[in-house]
N, C-alpha and C positions, 0 to 999 in steps of 0.2 A: 782643153779650151772649151769644148762643147759643154762639159760639166759646169764650168764657171758661168757660161751663158745661161744655162738652165737654172742654176742657183740664183743668178742675178735677176732673171725673169720672174722666178717664183717670189723673190724678195720684193720686187716692184709691185707684184699683185697683192702681197700680204700687207705691206706697210699701210696702204689706205684703209684696209679693213681694221687694222689695229688702231689707227688714229681715229677712225670713226667712232669706235666704242671705247677707246683708251685702254682696252684690255682684250686679250684673246683667249679667255677661258670663262667657263661658267662657274659661278660660285654658288654655294648654298647660303641662302639668306639666314642670318642668325635668328634664333627663336623658333625654327622649324626643324624637323628631322631632316637628315641629309637629302633624301630623294625629293621630298616635298619642297625643301628649301631651294633646290635647283629649279623645280617647276615654278616656284614663286619668282625666282630670278628672271626666268624667261617670260612669264606673264607680265611682270612689271616692266621689263625692258621693252616689250612690244607696245604696251600701253603708253609708256613714256614717248616712244618714237612716233606713234600715231598722234598722240596729243600734241607733240611738237609740230607736226605737219599741219594740223588743222586749227589750232587754238586761235589764230589770228584771222580766220576767215570772216568775211562780212556775210550779211544775210543772203545776198544774191549768190555768193559762192557756196554757201552751206546748202542751198536749195537747188543749185544748178543741175540740170539734166542735159547731157550732150545729145541725146536722142530719146525717142519715145519709150524705148525698152531699158533705158539706163536707170540706175539708182542714184540718188543724191548722196553727197558725203554725209549729210545729216542722217539720212535713213540707214546708211551703212554703219555709222557709229551707234545708232540706236539698235541696230541688229546685233552688234557686238554686246551691247548692254543686255538685250533679251537673251542671247545665247548663254552668256555667263550667269545671269540670274537663274535661268532654268536649271542649268547643271549644278549650280551652287546649292540651290534649294533641294534638288533631287538627291545629290550625293552627300552633302554635308548635313542636311536636316532630315533626309529620308521622307520627303513629302512632296505634294504638288503645290503650285502657286495658290495663294488665296485669291479671291476675286479682286481685292485691292492691289495685290502684287501683280496680277495679270494685267490690270488696267495701267499700272504705273510702269512696269518693266517689260511686259510680255507683248506689247503692241507690235513689235517688229520681229517676232520669232520667224515669221515668213514675210518676205517683202513682196507684196502684190499691189495692184492698182489702188485698192482701198487704203492700204497702209501708206502708200506713197502720198495719197491725197491728205492723209492725216498728219504726215510728218513734213509739214511746211510751216514757214513763218515762225520757226523757233530758232533762236540764236545757237551757234555751236556750243556755247557755254552751257545751255540747257542739257544737251546730250552728254557733254563731258562731266557735268555735275552728277547726272544719274549714274554714269559709269564709275565715278568716284565712290558713290554710295554703295553700289553693288560690289566693287572691288574691296572696299573696307570690310564688308560682311564676308567676302570670300577669304580674305587674309585672316580674319578672326577665326573663321571656321576651320581653315587648314591648320591653324596652330593647335587645335584640339585633336588632330589626327596624327598618326605616326606612319612610318614606312611600311609596317606590316599591313595596316589598313590600306595604304596606297596600292600595294601589290595584290590585295585580295580582290576576288571577283564579286562584282555586283550581280552578275549572272554568268552562266557558263560561257567562257571565251571573251568576257568583257570585264576588265578590271578598272579600278578607279584611276589609276595612272593613265590608262589609255583615254579615259573620258576627259581628263584635264589636259592631256596632250592634244586632244581634239579642240578644246577651247583655245589653247595656245596657237595651234596651226590655223584655226579659223581667223584669229586676229592677224596672223601673217598673210593669209590669202587676201583678206579685205584691205590690209595695208597696201598691197599692190594695186587693188582696184581704186583706192583713194588716190594714190599717186597718179594713176592714169587719168582720173577725173580732174585732178589739179592741173595736169598738163593740157587739158582741153578747155580749161576756163577761159572765157573771153578776156582778151588783153585790154 
């Protein structure tokens, strides 16, 4: 009887997760080598989920700060844009940002008071469109790489797969912060 209760409890926990994403496995996205394709799947899943959470925010919600130390949802999405752009250019193109790229994408590499003051009065669509631009370049660049490259070291103890894992986990962490901010939005 205890085993049946355990199985039923497990099933009750698992069903909402399966329904939420309509599948319970990672797939490798076609057009990429297997390991890169799985990373692309995770990157795209997180971007889609974050976009779904924020796409309908109005200006006051995009810029909302729940206290003096908080970040706005707009600044967090821009931070995701900056992070992905930085690693995309460094790992896929092997270079640093140009001055133009730094001005367009790099503004929120670090979020501080100066950056927060610059990232106001822009609609959420502004940040999402920049993220779309960066992601398109990321996807194109990753198609030119293979799993051998992905597993190779950029430097001792640091491989490309870990760097892209970091970009993916960065999105997951900030997705949680965005959810917290949304829960604190004025009603």
